Backbone bond lengths (Angstrom), bond angles and torsions (degrees), N, CA, C in turn:
res aa  C-N    CA-C-N  psi(-1)  N-CA   C-N-CA  omega(-1)  CA-C   N-CA-C  phi
1 X - - - 1.447 - - 1.524 108.40 -
2 X 1.314 115.81 137.74 1.460 121.35 -179.75 1.527 110.30 -72.75
3 X 1.320 116.10 136.94 1.463 122.21 179.31 1.524 110.36 -73.08
4 X 1.328 115.79 149.17 1.467 121.08 174.83 1.525 111.63 -75.54
5 X 1.321 116.57 -16.67 1.455 120.70 -178.92 1.519 112.75 97.97
6 X 1.317 116.91 1.20 1.460 121.66 178.45 1.518 109.77 -155.39
7 X 1.338 114.97 168.17 1.469 120.00 177.91 1.524 109.51 -138.81
8 X 1.299 115.59 154.04 1.461 122.30 179.25 1.521 108.97 -78.03
9 X 1.317 116.77 127.86 1.467 121.20 -178.46 1.523 112.76 -106.52
10 X 1.330 116.71 -34.18 1.470 119.25 -172.91 1.524 109.80 -159.13
11 X 1.342 115.96 141.55 1.462 122.02 172.78 1.516 106.90 -123.71
12 X 1.326 117.11 131.03 1.457 122.43 178.10 1.524 108.21 -68.75
13 X 1.319 117.31 121.61 1.467 121.37 -176.91 1.527 112.61 -67.27
14 X 1.324 117.30 -29.08 1.463 120.80 -178.40 1.524 112.41 -84.01
15 X 1.310 116.89 -27.14 1.462 121.62 -178.95 1.522 107.37 -140.31
16 X 1.324 116.88 97.90 1.458 120.87 -174.57 1.530 113.03 -67.49
17 X 1.334 117.58 -7.95 1.459 120.41 176.06 1.528 111.34 -77.86
18 X 1.336 117.23 -11.62 1.456 121.48 179.55 1.526 109.07 -104.17
19 X 1.319 115.61 126.47 1.452 120.50 179.96 1.521 109.36 -152.40
20 X 1.319 115.79 165.70 1.461 121.10 178.63 1.519 109.10 -120.01
21 X 1.307 114.65 138.19 1.450 121.82 176.30 1.516 108.46 -118.36
22 X 1.320 115.85 155.19 1.464 120.52 176.19 1.524 108.02 -133.10
23 X 1.308 116.49 131.37 1.465 121.42 177.62 1.522 109.15 -64.98
24 X 1.321 116.24 147.33 1.471 119.94 177.53 1.522 111.38 -60.34
25 X 1.330 116.92 -29.56 1.458 121.40 -178.49 1.533 112.90 -94.28
26 X 1.327 117.06 12.58 1.471 121.63 -178.38 1.526 110.26 -62.39
27 X 1.335 115.52 135.29 1.467 119.19 177.20 1.533 111.46 -93.34
28 X 1.341 116.53 -1.92 1.461 120.48 176.22 1.509 114.59 81.19
29 X 1.309 118.03 3.95 1.459 121.46 -178.70 1.521 110.38 -113.02
30 X 1.336 115.42 126.11 1.468 120.34 176.99 1.520 108.67 -75.84
31 X 1.318 115.62 159.21 1.463 120.90 177.23 1.529 108.87 -71.69
32 X 1.326 117.18 164.58 1.463 121.25 -176.94 1.525 112.38 -62.19
33 X 1.355 117.67 -24.91 1.467 120.81 178.76 1.533 112.28 -87.45
34 X 1.333 117.56 3.47 1.463 121.62 178.06 1.518 114.25 92.60
35 X 1.316 117.86 -5.52 1.465 120.17 179.33 1.528 110.42 -78.04
36 X 1.308 115.32 168.82 1.461 120.98 -178.51 1.527 110.64 -67.75
37 X 1.320 115.19 161.16 1.462 119.95 177.64 1.534 109.59 -64.68
38 X 1.328 118.66 160.54 1.468 120.70 -178.61 1.532 113.68 -56.47
39 X 1.316 118.02 -36.70 1.470 120.28 179.85 1.522 110.65 -63.97
40 X 1.334 117.49 -43.09 1.466 120.91 179.79 1.530 111.18 -71.21
41 X 1.325 117.37 -36.05 1.462 120.27 175.89 1.518 110.53 -63.12
42 X 1.319 116.89 -32.66 1.451 121.74 -177.67 1.518 114.82 -69.23
43 X 1.327 117.98 -18.81 1.470 119.43 -178.92 1.522 112.48 -87.60
44 X 1.331 117.74 -6.85 1.468 119.86 -173.97 1.534 112.54 -62.13
45 X 1.319 118.66 -37.55 1.465 121.29 179.99 1.529 109.53 -66.13
46 X 1.324 116.62 -45.17 1.467 120.98 179.64 1.517 111.17 -62.33
47 X 1.318 116.95 -43.50 1.463 121.63 -179.20 1.521 110.44 -66.32
48 X 1.324 118.01 -41.51 1.464 121.61 178.94 1.523 110.75 -63.65
49 X 1.324 116.87 -42.01 1.468 121.05 178.17 1.534 110.41 -62.88
50 X 1.319 117.14 -42.65 1.461 121.36 177.99 1.522 111.11 -64.50
51 X 1.329 117.56 -40.69 1.472 121.37 178.77 1.527 110.70 -63.56
52 X 1.319 116.94 -44.61 1.471 120.41 178.74 1.521 110.80 -62.68
53 X 1.307 116.54 -43.66 1.459 120.76 -179.67 1.528 110.89 -63.34
54 X 1.326 116.58 -43.39 1.466 119.64 -177.27 1.522 112.24 -65.80
55 X 1.334 117.75 -33.57 1.460 120.50 178.66 1.514 111.59 -71.58
56 X 1.310 117.37 -32.21 1.457 119.49 -179.19 1.523 112.31 -82.83
57 X 1.305 119.07 -14.49 1.455 122.52 -175.95 1.522 112.51 -104.27
58 X 1.317 119.06 11.27 1.462 122.68 -174.03 1.527 112.87 -54.62
59 X 1.319 117.47 -39.70 1.469 120.48 -177.61 1.517 112.21 -61.56
60 X 1.325 117.31 -28.62 1.453 121.16 -172.50 1.526 113.48 -101.19
61 X 1.316 117.26 3.64 1.461 120.79 -179.26 1.514 109.99 -76.08
62 X 1.310 115.92 134.67 1.454 121.37 176.16 1.534 108.55 -59.41
63 X 1.317 116.65 131.00 1.471 120.83 -174.65 1.526 113.40 -59.32
64 X 1.308 118.24 -28.49 1.468 119.35 -177.60 1.525 112.42 -66.17
65 X 1.346 117.61 -15.28 1.457 121.09 179.15 1.530 113.02 -96.39
66 X 1.331 117.69 -0.07 1.463 121.01 -177.84 1.525 111.13 -89.60
67 X 1.324 115.50 150.59 1.465 120.57 175.53 1.530 109.20 -77.90
68 X 1.314 116.35 169.50 1.459 121.39 178.14 1.524 110.66 -58.97
69 X 1.332 116.29 -43.70 1.471 121.11 179.77 1.531 110.95 -61.41
70 X 1.325 117.15 -43.07 1.460 120.53 179.15 1.526 111.44 -64.82
71 X 1.330 116.71 -40.14 1.466 120.49 177.94 1.526 111.04 -63.33
72 X 1.332 116.93 -42.98 1.470 120.82 178.89 1.525 110.86 -63.07
73 X 1.323 116.90 -41.23 1.462 121.04 179.52 1.534 110.55 -64.05
74 X 1.330 117.06 -42.74 1.463 119.93 178.87 1.516 111.43 -65.42
75 X 1.339 117.20 -38.78 1.459 120.93 178.49 1.531 110.19 -64.24
76 X 1.335 117.40 -43.04 1.470 121.13 178.93 1.534 110.36 -62.75
77 X 1.337 117.33 -41.36 1.470 120.68 177.91 1.524 110.56 -64.30
78 X 1.318 116.68 -40.10 1.467 121.48 179.06 1.531 110.67 -64.56
79 X 1.336 116.09 -45.04 1.465 120.55 178.43 1.525 111.33 -60.73
80 X 1.329 116.36 -41.54 1.469 120.45 179.36 1.536 110.53 -63.42
81 X 1.315 116.13 -42.02 1.468 120.36 177.87 1.527 110.73 -61.66
82 X 1.327 116.77 -44.90 1.469 120.45 179.17 1.528 111.51 -63.02
83 X 1.315 117.01 -43.64 1.460 120.64 179.87 1.531 111.30 -63.49
84 X 1.333 117.12 -40.89 1.473 120.43 176.50 1.522 110.90 -63.10
85 X 1.307 116.91 -40.42 1.454 121.37 179.19 1.525 110.40 -64.39
86 X 1.339 116.05 -42.52 1.470 120.58 179.46 1.533 111.12 -62.64
87 X 1.334 117.29 -40.81 1.468 121.21 179.40 1.523 110.77 -66.10
88 X 1.327 116.68 -41.27 1.462 120.92 -179.20 1.521 112.60 -65.40
89 X 1.316 115.42 -38.94 1.450 119.99 -172.88 1.530 113.40 -104.39
90 X 1.320 116.87 5.62 1.461 121.42 175.93 1.518 114.62 62.31
91 X 1.283 116.17 36.97 1.473 119.88 -179.93 1.501 110.04 -88.91
């Protein structure tokens, strides 16, 4: 399988939307100004594109890959849709 070019290093336990990635070619040294190394900076475009794509494809994601929170959110959206339909059609 082809590598994405990076790996997941850390997920914030309090906020799962925050995580750290490291490029496969990372040398582990930050730049003198404190920013990430050039290899890690280079993955930001790819990661942003993947994040945008994943948010737009939520409806089509196989449920077995969703977290508990995502499943609950989808169920609530489904229930709201059903309730609106029932009100419209007097069911």
